[in-house]
C-alpha positions in Angstrom: 7.5 29.5 -6.5 7.9 26.9 -9.2 5.5 26.9 -12.1 2.4 24.9 -11.3 1.6 24.1 -14.9 4.8 22.0 -14.9 3.7 20.2 -11.8 0.3 19.5 -13.3 2.0 17.8 -16.2 3.8 15.6 -13.7 0.6 14.8 -11.9 -1.2 13.9 -15.1 -4.1 16.1 -14.1 -4.9 19.8 -14.9 -6.8 21.6 -12.2 -9.9 23.7 -12.8 -9.0 25.6 -9.7 -5.3 26.4 -9.4 -6.0 27.8 -6.0 -6.9 24.4 -4.8 -3.6 22.9 -5.9 -1.7 25.9 -4.2 -3.6 25.1 -1.0 -2.6 21.5 -1.2 1.1 22.6 -1.4 0.8 25.0 1.5 2.6 23.7 4.7 1.0 24.5 8.1 4.1 26.4 9.0 2.8 29.2 6.9 -0.1 29.7 9.2 2.1 29.6 12.2 4.3 32.3 10.7 1.3 34.5 10.1 -0.3 34.1 13.5 -2.8 31.5 12.1 -4.5 33.6 9.5 -3.3 31.7 6.4 -5.0 28.6 5.1 -2.9 25.4 4.7 -3.1 21.8 3.5 -4.1 19.9 6.7 -7.8 19.7 5.8 -7.0 18.5 2.3 -4.5 16.0 3.8 -7.4 14.6 6.0 -9.6 14.2 3.0 -6.8 12.7 0.8 -6.0 10.1 3.4 -9.6 8.8 3.2 -9.6 8.9 -0.6 -6.3 7.0 -0.7 -7.6 4.4 1.7 -10.7 3.8 -0.3 -8.9 3.6 -3.7 -6.2 1.2 -2.5 -8.6 -0.9 -0.4 -11.0 -1.3 -3.3 -8.2 -2.2 -5.7 -6.9 -4.9 -3.4 -10.4 -6.2 -2.8 -10.9 -6.6 -6.6 -7.4 -8.0 -7.4 -7.3 -10.5 -4.6 -10.7 -12.2 -4.1 -9.1 -15.2 -2.5 -7.6 -13.4 0.4 -9.2 -12.6 3.7 -9.2 -9.4 5.8 -5.8 -10.1 7.4 -3.7 -10.4 4.2 -5.6 -7.5 2.5 -4.9 -5.3 5.5 -1.2 -6.2 5.5 -1.0 -5.6 1.7 -2.6 -2.2 2.1 -0.2 -1.3 4.9 2.7 -2.1 2.6 1.4 0.2 0.0 0.0 3.1 2.1 2.3 4.3 4.9 4.3 7.4 5.6 7.4 6.0 4.0 5.7 5.0 0.7 3.7 8.3 0.5 6.9 10.3 1.0 8.5 8.2 -1.8 5.6 9.0 -4.1 6.0 12.7 -3.3 9.7 12.5 -4.2 8.8 10.8 -7.5 6.6 13.8 -8.4 9.2 16.3 -6.9 6.5 17.8 -4.7 9.2 19.1 -2.3 10.2 21.7 -4.9 6.7 23.1 -5.0 5.9 23.2 -1.3 5.0 26.6 0.1 6.8 26.9 3.4 7.5 29.4 6.2 11.0 30.8 6.2 11.8 28.8 9.4 10.6 25.5 7.9 12.5 26.2 4.7 15.8 26.8 6.6 15.3 23.6 8.7 15.0 21.4 5.6 11.3 21.2 5.3 11.3 20.5 1.6 12.9 17.1 2.1 11.2 16.2 5.4 9.4 12.8 4.9 6.4 13.9 7.0 5.9 17.1 5.0 6.2 15.2 1.7 3.8 12.4 2.8 1.2 15.0 4.0 1.5 16.9 0.7 0.9 13.8 -1.4 -2.3 13.1 0.6 -3.3 16.8 0.3 -2.8 16.7 -3.5 -4.9 13.5 -3.7 -7.6 15.2 -1.8 -7.4 18.3 -4.0 -7.7 16.2 -7.2 -10.8 14.5 -5.7 -12.4 17.8 -4.9 -11.5 19.4 -8.2 -12.2 16.5 -10.6 -14.1 13.8 -8.7 -13.4 10.3 -7.6 -12.5 8.8 -11.0 -9.8 11.4 -11.6 -8.4 10.9 -8.1 -8.5 7.1 -8.5 -6.7 7.3 -11.9 -4.0 9.5 -10.3 -3.5 7.3 -7.3 -3.3 4.0 -9.2 -0.9 5.5 -11.7 1.4 6.5 -8.8 1.1 3.2 -7.1 1.5 1.0 -10.3 4.9 -0.3 -9.3 3.6 -1.2 -5.8 0.7 -3.1 -7.1 3.0 -5.0 -9.4 4.8 -6.3 -6.3 1.6 -7.2 -4.4 0.2 -8.9 -7.5 2.8 -11.7 -7.2 2.4 -12.6 -3.6 1.9 -10.4 -0.4 4.9 -10.3 1.8 3.2 -11.8 4.8 4.9 -11.8 8.2 2.8 -14.7 9.4 1.6 -16.8 6.4 0.3 -19.7 8.6 -1.9 -17.2 10.5 -3.0 -15.6 7.3 -3.9 -19.0 5.8 -5.9 -20.0 8.8 -7.8 -16.7 8.8 -8.5 -17.0 5.1 -9.8 -20.5 5.5 -11.9 -19.6 8.4 -14.1 -17.4 6.2 -15.5 -20.6 4.8 -14.8 -23.3 7.4 -14.1 -23.7 11.1 -11.7 -26.6 10.3 -8.0 -25.5 10.7 -5.3 -26.4 8.2 -3.1 -29.4 9.0 0.7 -29.4 8.4 2.6 -32.6 7.7 6.3 -33.2 7.5 6.8 -35.2 4.3 10.6 -35.6 4.0 13.9 -34.6 5.5 17.0 -34.8 3.4 20.7 -33.7 3.4 23.5 -34.1 6.0 23.0 -33.2 9.6 24.6 -29.8 9.2 22.5 -28.9 6.2 19.1 -30.4 6.5 16.3 -29.7 4.1 12.7 -30.1 5.3 9.6 -30.5 3.2 6.1 -30.0 4.5 2.7 -30.0 3.1 -0.5 -28.3 4.3 -4.0 -29.8 3.9 -7.5 -28.6 4.6 -10.6 -30.8 4.6 -8.4 -33.7 3.3 -7.2 -31.7 0.3 -3.5 -30.7 -0.2 -3.2 -26.9 -0.7 0.5 -26.5 -1.0 4.1 -27.7 -0.2 7.1 -25.9 1.0 10.8 -26.4 1.6 13.0 -24.9 4.4 16.0 -25.3 6.5 13.7 -26.0 9.5 10.3 -27.6 9.9 8.9 -24.1 10.8 10.3 -22.5 7.7 9.0 -25.4 5.5 5.5 -25.0 7.1 5.6 -21.2 6.4 6.5 -21.8 2.8 3.8 -24.4 2.4 1.3 -21.8 3.8 2.5 -19.2 1.3 2.0 -21.8 -1.5 -1.5 -22.6 -0.2 -2.4 -18.9 -0.2 -1.2 -18.6 -3.8 -3.2 -21.7 -4.7 -6.4 -20.3 -3.2 -5.9 -17.0 -4.9 -5.4 -18.6 -8.3 -8.4 -20.8 -7.8 -10.7 -17.9 -7.0 -9.3 -15.9 -10.0 -9.9 -18.9 -12.3 -13.5 -19.3 -11.1 -14.1 -15.6 -11.8 -13.0 -15.9 -15.5 
């Protein structure tokens, strides 16, 4: 097996209990190969999933005070899913350190996305057990730094109009109002501009090749306006 001291340098955390790190790297196939007698990383994966969820949720909650539950949930889903967790594991080269059964090894287990994602969660849980919440949080946020950079600009929302309405409803029952302000360009290449207002105040404008697209862009601009306003008030 690869040297765990090298892995700990990549993790940016040195374990007090090397056995705990070894357990986080042990795939369940090892237990199947030994008739269920060997310990494996599923319990640590269960714990790590909860730790990851708390760390990421809290960070989004603090960073985006202007967004409601819907946008925050979508942003978290963009950051924490099986694909992104497997990508984090690849960045750390966790596959090289996995402890696998012979059958799992021969079937490509070291590069299997599900095994890598599970291992990343298990390692997160192991760091939490070994060093506490602050150490686990530091590790997770360091790994997800690039992801937070993307979300820090604007969440990639599938339904910005719905998200805007949900965000506004936390303070008011009045829905946002969309208004077409201009249409320009030739018939085959029209450009629409819309604005969105709430309680008589304009929140944002957007351009698009259709009225629907312009309204969506206006909603995105409004969400950004609300976010910036809340951030400014907090300074």
